[in-house]
N, C-alpha and C positions, 0 to 999 in steps of 0.2 A: 405683490408684482403679478401679474397678470402674462403670458406668452401667449402668442396671436396662433402658434400650432408647433405641434411636435419635431420642428425643425432640428438641426444641430449646431444650431447660434445662441442657442439661450444663451440670455448675459448671467452669467455667476462669479463672484467672489471664487479666488482660488481653493482649493483645498489645501489646508495645511499638511505636509505629509504628517504621517504619526510617527514617534518617536519608538525606531526599531531596537530592539534588546541587540547590546552588543557583545557580540561573545568573544569568550576567548580561546585563541590560537591554541593555544594548550602547547604540550610540547609533543617536537616531533618523534615520531615513532623508531625506535632502536630497532637493531636487530638480534639484538640476544648481549646478554652480559658474559664477555668471557670469562673465566675464571684465572683469578689473580695465578699469576706462577708461584713454583714453590719455590724458587730463588732469584736473584735478583737478577742474575748474567743474562746478555741479551739474548733476547729473542730469534729461532731462527726464521727467515721467512719464510710463508706459507702458514703462518698463522697455525692455530689449533690444526689444521691438517696434519703438518709438519710435524706437529708434537706427537701426533695418531705414530704419525710413519718411523717416528724413532722413541715410538716409547713413550711419551710423556708420561706424568702422574708417577707415582714414588717409585717406580720398575724402572724411571727412566735413567740417564745416565746424571751422576752425581754432578751439582756445580762446585766451583769454588766456594770455599768458606769466605761467609760477607765479611767485610771491610769496611770499617767508617768510611763514612764518607769526604770528610777531611782529616790529614795529617798532616803535622810537622810544627813547626812551631809558631804558625801564623794563627791556628786552631787552638795551641795552648795559650795563646794570647789572649782569645777572642773568648775563651771559656773564661780567664781568670779577667777582662774587662768584666763581663756579663755578669760573674759572679759577685763583683765589689759595687756595680752602679745597677741596680731596676728599672730605673728611668730609660738607663742605654738599651737594656732587654726587650722594654714596648716599642723602644725607637727601631732596631732590630727586625723587629717581628713584621713589622710596618713597614719598611722598606722592601721584606721580603715579600712580602702579600702583594705590594704593589708590581713589582717584579711578576709576580707568578698571575693578576690580571692583565699586565702589559701584553703576556707570552701568550694569552691564551684570546686578547680582545679583537685582534684581527679574525683567528674564527671565529667566533661568535659573531659579528658583525656580518660576515661573510653568511654562513648557517641563516643566521635571522631575518638576511636578506631575500633569500632564496625562499623561505618559508611564509614572509611576510607577501613577495611577491605573486607565490600561488594563492594565498586566500586573496589577496587582491582583485586576482582573475575570478578565483571564485564565488567574488559578491556582483564582479560584472557581470558575471553569468546567470547570477540569481537577481540580478536587477531589470536585464532583457527578460529573462522568462517570465518575469512579474510584468513589466510593462505588454509584454506580451499576449498573456493570458486576460489581463483586464481590458484589453483594447478589445479581445475576440467576444468577448466577452458583450462589453457593452455597444460594440458593433450588432450582435446578433439581437440583443430585447431591446435597445435604447433603454436601459434600467434604470438610469439617472432621471429618465422624464416618467416613469410610472407612479401609477398611485400605491398606496400600501396593497389593496387589494387586488392589483394586476401584480406586482412583486409577488404577493403570494400563491397567486393562480401561475406565474412564471418555475416557481416549484413544483412539476408535476408528480405523478406517480408516489413513489419511496420518498425523496427527497422532499416532498409537503409533510408529511407524517414525520419523520427527522427533525426541520424545523416547526413543526409545532410543539415539539417539548421544548423545544428554546425558549418561544413565542409566549410558552405556560409562566417558567421560570421568571422569564426577565420580567412578566404583569403582574407575576405574585407580589403579596407583601413584603415577603422577604425571599432572602436567597433560598433560607431552608424550609420556608413554607412552600418553595417552589420547589422543590426537590422532594420535597411529603408527598407533591400531588404527584408526582410524575411516578414516584413509587406505589401511591396506590389509585393506579387510575382505574378510573369506570367508565371513560367515553370510548376508549377504541376499541375493545372486544365487549360490548353490551350484552348483560348486565353480569357479565365476570369483573372484577379487581384483580390487576394484574400487578409487578412490578415491571416495568417498563426498560430502568437499569439492566434489570436480569437478561430480559426478551430481547431488547433492540440494540446494542452496542451504543449507549446513548450518551458514555461518559465526555465525548466531543460537545456535544450539546451543554453540557453542564458546566464543561470548563469556560466553555465563550460564553454561556448566561454569564457566568462570575465576572469573567472580563468584561462584560458590559457594565453591569451594574458598578465594577468599584469604576470604570472609564468616567460614565455620568454620573458618577457620584462624585469624582474630586471635580471634574469639570462645574458642572454647578455650584459646589462649595467655591470653586474659584471665579464663578460667572461669568466663564467663557463661553460662548453658542457651540455648541456640536451637531447643527444642522441648522440647512436653509431652506424653509420652504417657498412655492409659488403655486398660482392656479393655471393649470395647462389646460390651452382650450384642444379639445381634441377633434372636432368637425363632426361633418359625417351625422348632423343633428342629435350628437352623443352631448352629454353634463361634460363642463369640466370637473376636472378632478386636481385636487394638491397632492403634491408632487415634491418628495423633502431628500434633500441630501447631505452629507455627511455623514461623519461614524456615529452623529446620533440618532441617525434612524438604523432600527435593528437589520432590514435585510442586508444594508448596506455594510453594517459593521459585520454580520455574520460572511458574506461574501470577500470582504479583505481581508479576513483572516485567512481564510482559506487560501486566498489566492496569496498571501505573505509566505503561509509555508509552502504551497509550490513552488514559492520562487526560490527558497532558500535549499529547498529541494536540487535544482538546479546548479546551489553551490556545491552542493552535495557530491553531484554527479562530477563537476570539475574534479572536485580533490579524490573521488574512487577513481578515476581514470588515469590521472596522475600519477596516481600512488602505486597502481595498479602493474600500469606500463613502466612505471619508474622516470616518468616524462611529460613535463608540463604541454607537451603537444599529444602526449595520450588524451589528457582534460581535454584542450581543444577537440580533437575530434569528435570525444562524445559527447560534448554539449554541439557539436556541429550538425553530427546526426541525428541528434536527438530534436534540431528545431527544423531538419530538414523531413523528418519522417514525423513531423510534430502529430499527424491528426494519427498516426497508427499506435504514438507514443502514450497519449493523454486524451481525456474527454471533459478534464476538469474545469476548462473555459465554456464549457457548452451544461454540465449538469454539478455544479460545485458541492452541492448539499451529500454527494454519494458519498458513501463509507469510506471507497478506495482513495479518495482524497483529500481523510484525514490521516489513513492508515499506510498509505504506499509510502510516503516519502522517510518515514521509520521504516521499511523495508532496508530504503538504499543506506541508510545509515546502521544496518543491523549487516545486511552484506560486507561493507565497507570494515567493519571492526571484524565482521568473520574472514577478512580474506587478512588483516593486520595479524589476527590469531594465526591462523595456516602457515604464514610465515616466519612469524618468530619460532626460536628453537624453544623458548621456556614460557609456559604461559604466567604470569602476571595477575594477581586476584582484582586488579583494579580491570583490566579487559574483561574477565569472565561478568564482574561486576555492570559493566557497560553494555556487554552483551546482553546479557539478562532483562535490563530497563528497556532497550531498543526493542527486545521482543516483546517485552510486556506494553509498549507503545503502540505496536505494531498489530500486537492480537487483541486489543482491546477494543477499538474500534470498529472493527469488520471482521462479521463471523465467518467469512471465506479463507484468512488468512491462515489455518489450520490446513488448509488442501497447501498451501506454499510450503508453510514450514515442514511437512510432509516430506516434500519432494526435497527440497532441500539437506532433512537428517538423512532423507534415501541417497543421495548425492554422497555424501561426505561417509557413511557407511562403506558405499562401494570404494569411496579415494582409500579407504582406510585396509579394507581388505586385500586391498593390492600393494599394501606396502608404503602409500606415499606418508601416511601419516601415524603415528604408533600407535597405538588403543587404548593408552593413557589420557593421549591429549581428545580424544574423540570422547572418552568419559567424563572429563572435566567440560566440554562444550556440552554434551548431552545434561549432565548437573544444571547447567544454566537454562535449557529447555523446560528441565521440569522445574527446575524452581519457577520460572516466567507461567510455565501452566497453574499452576499452585494458585497462584499471586492473582493469576486472572478468573481461577475460579472462584475467590475468596471477592475479588472485588464484581463480579459479576451476581453474587449473593448467589453460589452454587449451579452457575447455570450446567445442567447435568449434560448438554450435549460437547462441552472441552473435555470429561473427562471419558467419555465413551464414541472418543473421536479415532479416527484411524493415526493420525498422528499421536499422540496419548499410546494406542498402542502399540506403535512403530518404537515409541523411545522405549519402552519397556522391554520390547522384542532382542531391539538393537543391545541395549544395558546385558541383560540375560547371554545373550551370545556372546560378548565381547570377555564375560567374566568364564562361561563354560566352556567356549568354543576350547581352549589350549587343554583344559584338563579331560575332556570328552575327548577330541580328535585326537592327541595327542600326536602331532605330527607338523611337520614346518609350515607353516604361511605361505610359502613361497609352492605349491602345487596347486595346479589348477582346482582339482575334484574337489580341495578345500574350499575354493571360492565360492564353485557351485553350490556345493552343498549348503554354506553360510547362505548364500544370496535366496535359494529356496525356503530356508527355514525361517529366513524373516520375512519370505511372503508369504508364507502360512500360517507362519505365526501369529502376524499383525493381522491378517483376516478374519484368524479363527479366535484372538482376542477383543479385536473392537464388534465379534458376534456376541462371545460371550456377555460382554459389559455391558451392552444392547441387551440384552436377554435381562441380565441381572437387574439393572435399573428400571425394564420396563420402558425405553427410551427408541421410540421410533420417531422423532420430527426430522432425521437427516438420511431418510429411507428414501425419499425420491433421488439422492445423492446414487445412489448403485442404480435406481431404474432410468435416472439419464445416461447414467452409462450403458446399462442393456441398450436401451433405445439406437445406443450410435453402432453398436454393434450385432445386436439381434432385429432389430426392427420393433424392440415391445413399444408397447402403447397402452397407456391409460391415461385418466382424467386430466392426473398433476403433473403426467411426462410431457403432455401435448401442450400441458400452459404454459409449460419451459421449453420445448424444443421449436416451438410455434413460433416465439421472438427470435428476430434476428442473434438478436449476441448472443444466444444460446444454441445456435445453430453450429455446423461445422465452418472451418475459416472459407472467406471466400479467396475464390481459384487469382481474383485481382490483388489480393495482398501480397505475394511473393511477385508478381510482376512490379507492384510499388516497389518492393524491396531492392529490385535490380535495378532499376530505372534511375536512384538513386545511389548507387554501388555498393549499398547497404550489408547486403548478403552475398555478392563475391569479396569483398575484402574479409566478413567475416569467416566464410568458408575458407579462403584461403588462412587467416589465423585457425582456426577448429582444424585444417588438414596437417597444418605444422605441428600443434601442439599433440595430436594423434599420432602423429609421427612417431616423433622423440616418446613421447610416453610408450607407443608398441615396441619400441629402438628399446626403452628402459624395464620396461615388463620381460623381454624376451631374455634381457641378459640379467636381472633379477630372478626368473624361472631356471637359469642355466647354475652353474657349481662355483659361479665367480664369488671373490671374495668382498666381505661388507665395502672393504676400500672403493674397491674396483666400480661399485653400484652406486654408490655416492659419487663416483667423477660422473655417471652419467645423469641425464634429465628428472631430477628430482624436486617438482616443483607442484608439491602439493593443490596448492593455491590454482593455479592455472587446469590442473587438470579438474578439478571440482568445476572452476567455471566453466569448464568444456561437458559436464557433465548437466548440470544446470541449466546450459543451454537444449540441450536433449530433452531432460524436465519439461521442459516452459513450454518448449515446439510443439512437443504431443500434448499438453494441455491447450495448446492454440489450436490444433489441428481439430481438436476433438470440439473447443467451446470456442466461439467468434471473442467472446467477453473479454479472454484469456491473454490473448493478443498484448491487452495490457503489460503483462509482466514481462512476452518474447522480446517485443520491443526494443523497449530501455535498454533490457540487458544485453540484445545485437549491438545497441551503441557502446556500453561497455564494454565488449569485446573488441569491437573494433578499435580501443584505444589499443589494443594489444599487436596493433602494426608498428608502433614504437616503440615495441621491448626490445632492448637489444639480448637479452637471455634467446628470445626466438629468432629474432634477425640481424643478429649481431655481425653476422655474415656475410648479410648486403650492405651494410651501411659499412663496408670495409671497403665499397665498391663508389657506394654515392651518401651522399650526404643525407642525411637523417632528416632536418630540413624541406630539401627538397624534395623527395618524395612524398612526405606528409602535403606537405601545399599544394604537389601534384594533384594528391587525391582530393583535396579538399575544393579543389579547383573545378575537376571534372564531378564530383558531389554538387556541387552549386547549380551547376546546369539545373537535373530537375529539381534539386531542392528550393533554389529560387523562386522556382515556378510555382511548387509547392504553396510555399510562404505565399505569394502572390495572391494565389488561390483563395487562401485563410480570410488576409486583408481585404479581400473583395464582397468579405460576403457582409452585408448589409441587409441587418432586418429592424422590426419593432412586433413587441409581444402586442398579441390583441386576443381574445376570446370572449366574444362579447356575448355568446350562444351562455356561458359560464357563468361571467358576470351577470347574466339577467337572473340565471338559478339558483346563484347562493344569495343574491337582495330578496328574493322571493323567500327564501328559506327564511332567513334573517326577522322579513318583516312577517310572515302568514304562518309559522311554526310555533311552536314551545319553547321553552329552553330545553325541554327533556324529551323531545320528540327525538323517536331513534331511527335510523337511515340506514338500509341497503342498497347494495349496488356494485358497479363495477370497480375495481379495486385502486385505480389512479383516481376515478373522479370520488370517491370516499377517501383518501386522502383531504381534498380539496376542501370538501364538506367540511371534515375535522378540524383543519388549518384557518381555515375563514369564517367560519360560523359556531362553533365551537360544542355543536351538535352530535351526540352519542351515536355512534355506529357499530356495526356489529362484524365488519371486516376491511379488511385493510393489505396494502399492496407488499407487506413483509409475509412470504409464501414462507418461511423456515419453520415455523409452526407445524405437527400435526393436526390438532385440536382447530388452526387458523383454519389448514386447506380443508378440512371436514366442513365449516362454518362456510368456505368462501365457495364449497361445491352445492352446498343448499339455495347460496343466493344464485348462482348462476344458473340455478336449476329455470329461472325465467328463462333463459333461452334455450334451453334443451325442449322435446316435443313429448310434455308431460304432460297429464289434465291440469288446468288451471285450477282446478280444487284441491287437489296435493300438493302444488307450490303452495297455495295461500297456507294451506296447515303450518309446513316448513317452516313458511316466514313466521308465522304467528307464537312458534315454539320458540322463536329466537326474539323474540319481544319486536318484531318491526311494527314501527308506525305507516313510514313513506319508504317505497322503492324506485329509485330513479332509474328510469328504462331507456337504454339507447340506441335508438334502430341501426347505427353505423355499428354496432358489435354483430348485429344480428344477420350482416349482410356481409360483411367487410371478409375477406379473407385474404392474407399474407403470404399463401401458398397455398397448392391444394390439399384439403382435409384440414384448411386451420381455422374456416370460420366454428365460430360456438355451437349450432346445431351442427356441424362435419364431428369435431368433438365428443358433442352429446351420444353422437350417435356409434362413435366407438364403446360409449361407457353402458349408452343404455338403447341396443341394437332392437328389443322388444318395439319403440315408437317410431324407429327409422321412417315409419313411411307416410307418418302425419304434417302434417303444419308445425312449423315451430311456433310455441307460445308466443313468444316475442313478435311475431309477425300478427299471430291474432291480437292483441293488446293494444299495436301499434292504429289496429281498426278499430276494436269499440273493445275497452276493459272493461264493460259489465259482463256479469254482476258481481262478479268477485273482488275487483278494484273501481277503483273511482277516480279519474285523470281529474287533478287537481291544478296540474299547471304545464304547459308545452309551451314547447318553442321550434326551432330549427333542428337541435340537438338533443334535446332535453324532455322526455314525458315523466312528472311525478305521478306516481299512481298510489294513493292511499289506501292501507287497507284496513276494511272496516274489521272489529270484533264480530264473532259469533256468537 
């Protein structure tokens, strides 16, 4: 079928929605099981607190001796009847069971209706978010009308690198052949053979590729078509392309699963806000704040294949489980296992997850030393973290960055402090100087242990993290650091970001909530540091989960201010904190004067003024992906170069070359490896002021046959000091007065290189052997 233009009125049969797996709601969390009383006597009002006050347990007042439940002739007669007729015994037991069920039926139905209503609202929130991000992605790229090559080009930089491994597995003769291929990869860092599962956090691609192969195999067996294809006329003298829609198209399947996962994430946010605040209104506030600040909360609709798109939904689940664990008095094994599993699913897809978990355990340690949770509970949580870390280390084939991380060092140091502090200090934890000593011991111990483990294992892969932090505080500069800090996402937070938070009232609401928590916590700590008794302290503010969320908010704020990209953790957490405006624990005094619903809907109405404008701005984004110069480059490579020809060039372009042409490359956008950073530095020397002869010699050592030169990198500068020649001036000041080599190559590449292809953006230089 031919489509005359790339308009949005392409006729196509509606796609059938995929079968979504139905999730069991599970049992509602309980606040802990009370111990059975030592006597069947009537319990005094106040529950456990009243028992403590009266001296419960074995030392409490004795109860009356237990008496039979039924006395008198009626009971004797019943025992006589039951003894004579076994059938009568079964009938009586059945009657009693029926009475038992009837007595509890009303309560069960009422409780289940509340739970199911919560899950229904959560499902609605998830569907709305799925529709929202799917629509934004389609409006921005016109993805449904793109050819296979255009869809691959749309996955720029590291997105294309990750997607290429999904493509390798689904195109392999079998699933296991594909897995073996990416575990013995010679295309990504030629001529090295690397295990990409160990290096690049590719388990999402492995799982999605297995699902795709299973889905297509089942549909083929049933004879059900999985995609529909058209010929799309692109106009402007361009050749027509074939465009396919449906889950049978690999790129469409890949993106659809990511969007479904992030739709499920919004359902988790609703449940999270509901549970934290104790009200479904809190869940509503969380979801509404997320939508009203959607551009600040996520970028999954613009960059689906990034690691955070797979990883972050499991962080939401992990923090929900952690909140539950902090709230209940006794931790059960199932909760710890669930926490461990969610940790694993959060860490496996993303190399930066360890830094988020570092802030989490640091916040928990602060909550512990202030007395909000006991050390035994924290040690159980640390055990779950340690087990998940070891499991990830094994699944990633011994990725040494995990064991030499600040996160791993912090886990061991905190465990040691919890074990040794009572023995060494031999003083009450209610002294401020004890808190200071333990805090300093954690900081010094973590940094020292991380340094020693990195030294022992000879690991320098994460050395650039420390250099990035140094650049933030003391202006440190080197080539690798500038490659990060010149990118907008690694710069300081924009000044406009807090303004946008304020316009939607997200920041003012959270500041009020944060202020109330801090005020209540300070009062509690002041009381705890006094000589008051245990019972009186427990009467004060003793909600460790709320204090943890406040401290986690501070940690996320620091990260987001230093690195703008990390506001993707801060903004959703602000939305979760906003749910506490519905908390009776914090605002019960206010709810005595005003209805909670009235307050919440008034706040949401004010938020919606700017929030609806933000949503409309997103909905108005209309675009269509096109990159003709790169398309010409890739088509030329396919036709005019050997399959084993080796390429070098800018990192984003190399990802596209590997994905679409399957040619070997020597560098790529995954910049977290020390060896890869050294290779990239050699490749980018083409944009330095070094002599062409020296640059050619280093490229030949890497085995490069073709170099893709981009003139835009030679002249563009995102901000002062950030053009490639200026970055090289910091690294190579001896040549700073010379003309950049890329400028010379743009005019005449001879005698050291031969220009074999050229268009408006790219120039391919062949490197003749000496």
